[in-house]
C-alpha positions in Angstrom: 0.1 -0.2 -0.1 1.6 3.2 -0.9 0.5 6.5 0.9 -0.3 9.2 -1.8 0.7 12.9 -0.9 -1.9 15.4 -0.4 -2.3 17.7 -3.4 -1.2 20.7 -1.8 2.0 18.8 -0.9 2.4 17.7 -4.5 2.4 21.5 -5.5 4.7 22.5 -2.9 7.2 19.5 -3.9 6.9 20.8 -7.5 7.8 24.6 -6.2 10.6 23.1 -4.4 11.8 21.3 -7.6 11.5 24.0 -10.1 14.0 25.9 -7.9 16.6 23.2 -7.8 19.5 24.6 -9.9 20.4 21.3 -11.1 17.9 22.1 -14.1 20.6 24.3 -15.1 22.4 21.4 -16.5 21.3 20.1 -20.3 21.4 16.4 -18.9 18.8 17.0 -16.5 16.3 18.3 -19.5 14.2 15.4 -19.8 13.0 15.7 -16.5 12.7 19.4 -16.3 10.5 19.1 -19.3 8.3 16.4 -17.2 8.2 18.7 -14.1 7.1 21.5 -16.5 4.4 19.6 -18.0 3.2 18.2 -14.6 3.0 21.9 -13.2 1.2 23.2 -16.3 -1.5 20.6 -16.1 -2.3 21.2 -12.5 -5.8 22.3 -11.9 -6.2 26.2 -11.7 -6.8 26.4 -8.0 -3.1 24.9 -7.6 -1.8 27.3 -10.5 -3.2 29.9 -8.2 -1.2 28.6 -5.3 1.9 28.4 -6.9 1.7 32.2 -8.2 1.1 33.1 -4.4 4.4 31.3 -3.5 6.1 32.9 -6.8 5.2 36.3 -5.4 7.2 36.0 -2.2 9.9 34.2 -3.5 13.2 36.1 -3.6 13.7 38.0 -6.7 17.0 36.4 -7.2 15.5 32.8 -7.0 12.8 34.1 -9.6 15.5 35.2 -11.8 17.4 31.8 -11.6 14.1 30.0 -12.7 13.5 32.3 -15.7 16.8 31.6 -16.5 17.0 27.9 -16.4 13.5 28.2 -18.5 15.0 30.6 -21.0 17.6 28.3 -21.4 15.8 25.2 -21.6 13.8 26.8 -24.7 17.0 28.0 -26.5 18.6 24.7 -26.1 15.4 22.9 -27.2 14.7 25.4 -30.3 18.6 25.3 -31.3 19.7 21.8 -30.3 23.6 20.8 -29.9 25.1 18.8 -32.6 25.9 16.1 -30.0 22.2 14.8 -30.4 21.9 14.8 -26.3 18.4 15.5 -26.4 15.3 13.6 -27.5 14.5 13.7 -31.2 12.1 16.9 -31.6 9.3 14.7 -33.2 9.4 13.5 -29.5 9.9 16.6 -27.4 7.9 19.1 -29.5 5.7 19.9 -26.2 8.6 21.0 -24.2 8.7 24.5 -25.3 5.1 25.4 -24.9 5.3 23.7 -21.4 8.2 26.0 -20.5 6.2 29.3 -21.8 3.4 28.4 -20.0 5.2 28.1 -16.9 6.8 31.4 -17.5 3.4 32.8 -17.8 2.4 31.4 -14.5 5.7 33.1 -13.2 4.7 36.2 -14.9 1.4 36.4 -13.1 3.1 36.9 -9.8 4.8 40.0 -11.0 3.5 43.5 -10.4 2.5 45.5 -13.7 5.3 47.1 -15.3 5.9 50.2 -13.3 9.9 50.6 -13.0 9.4 54.3 -11.5 8.8 52.9 -8.2 11.8 50.4 -7.7 15.5 50.6 -8.8 16.0 48.4 -12.4 18.2 45.9 -10.6 15.2 45.0 -8.2 12.4 45.1 -10.5 10.7 42.0 -12.5 9.7 43.8 -15.6 11.8 41.3 -17.5 9.7 38.1 -16.8 6.4 39.5 -18.9 8.9 40.7 -21.7 10.7 37.2 -21.6 7.3 35.5 -21.8 6.0 37.7 -24.6 9.1 37.2 -26.7 9.1 33.3 -26.2 5.4 33.1 -27.1 6.4 35.0 -30.3 9.3 32.3 -30.9 7.1 29.6 -30.5 4.5 31.2 -32.9 7.1 31.7 -35.7 8.6 28.5 -35.3 5.3 26.1 -35.1 4.4 24.1 -38.2 2.3 25.6 -40.7 -1.3 24.2 -41.1 -1.2 22.4 -44.4 -5.1 21.5 -44.5 -5.7 24.3 -46.8 
């Protein structure tokens, strides 16, 4: 008999895992992708819980998560020649999961008003990164050949 975690414990575990610096390494990207998929597929109430936790997270930890996500997207979009990642046909879902996670992080940031805080402490770059990555996905998605 296995003891299942409470739903809030699973969300807390995902919140802790996404902050793990091991996900900066390309060798961890397959696991990272599955973690992102689990987070994105959570119910809306759990997303609200994550957003609330992101709001109180230290700015440096948020920046680290965003850097990991941006690097993850970049390397998936432009894979290395060594074929260390799964083929694109099996990991096409990675980039949408990462951008949806960035959107969750973006919801935790206040609207852009850089006049209230110094540039080094503001979080203005998270919504900008999310919009940029969404444009990349839109421009690289396969065209609809049903015409």
